[in-house]
N, C-alpha and C positions, 0 to 999 in steps of 0.2 A: 504494500500500500504506500503510495507516495505522500510525503508530507513536506511542508515548508516550515523551517525553524525560524522563530523570531523572538528574541528576548527570553529565551528559555522555555518557550511554548511551541508545541507542534500544531500545525494546521493541515488538515487533510486536503489534498488536491483531488477534487472529485472526478475530473475528466480531462482529456487532452485539450479540449477547447479552452478551458480555464488556464491550463498550463501555458498554452500558446499565447493567450492574452497577456500573461505575466512575463512572457519572454523566456520561460523556463525550457531548458534543453535536456532531454532525457539522456543524451550522450555524455553530458558533463555532470549529471546528478551524482551526489555522494551517497553511497549505500551504507546504512547503519545496521548493525545487528538488532533484531527485534527487541531483545531484552534491554539493550542500551536505549533505544528509541522510547520505550515505555517509561523511562525515567523522567521524560519531559511531559508535563501535564498537557492534556489535549485541549486546544482552543477551538474556536469556530472553524468551520470548513472554509476553505479559500473560495472567494467569489470574485467577480470582476471589479468589485467596488471596495475601496480601502479608505480608512480614515487615519490620519496621523495624530500624534498627541496634541497638536495645536488645533485640531478640529477640521482641517481641510479635508475634503473628500475628492477622491479621484476614481476614474474608471481606467482600467488597464487595457491597452491596445498595443499588441506587437512589442511588448517589453517597455512601453513608455506609459507614464502616468499623465492623465489629462484631467485637469481640474474641473469639478462640477460645482456650480453655484447652488446656494440653498434653495432658491426658487425652482431650479431645475430638478433638484432632488425630490422636492414635493410633487412636481408635475409628473415625474417618472414613477413615483411610488416605490422607490428602492430603499427607503430608510431601514427596513428590516434585513436587507442583504448586505449592508455595509459592515465590514469587519475592521476592528481596531488593530493597528500595528504601531510599533515604535517608530519615532522619528528617524532613528539610525537606519532602520530597514527601508523606510519609504524614501529617505533622502538619497539613497544609492541608485534609485531608479531614475533614468533620464526623463526629463519633462517634455511632453508633446504640447500641441496647441490645446487651448481651453475647449472643453466639450460643450458646455453651455453655461450661461449665467443664470 
């Protein structure tokens, strides 16, 4: 089962489409022993939507983060799909154009 690790928490990657949106490459993925992996608490599953510690929300597309404004989040009805990540993790992701305001 594939997971993404962030801040000592593991997040399940549910499918290839989600992995591709985050720019994850199975060829360069690090494999962990299951026993070792279970030492990390399980967080929310990975979705295309991420919130950093300062509250900015992004959608992931082809390995880039695209900012989504609060009004757009409400119109899209995605608030339940947004997963929180550390700034350290989100800041490593290249920024794309704004998704919507």
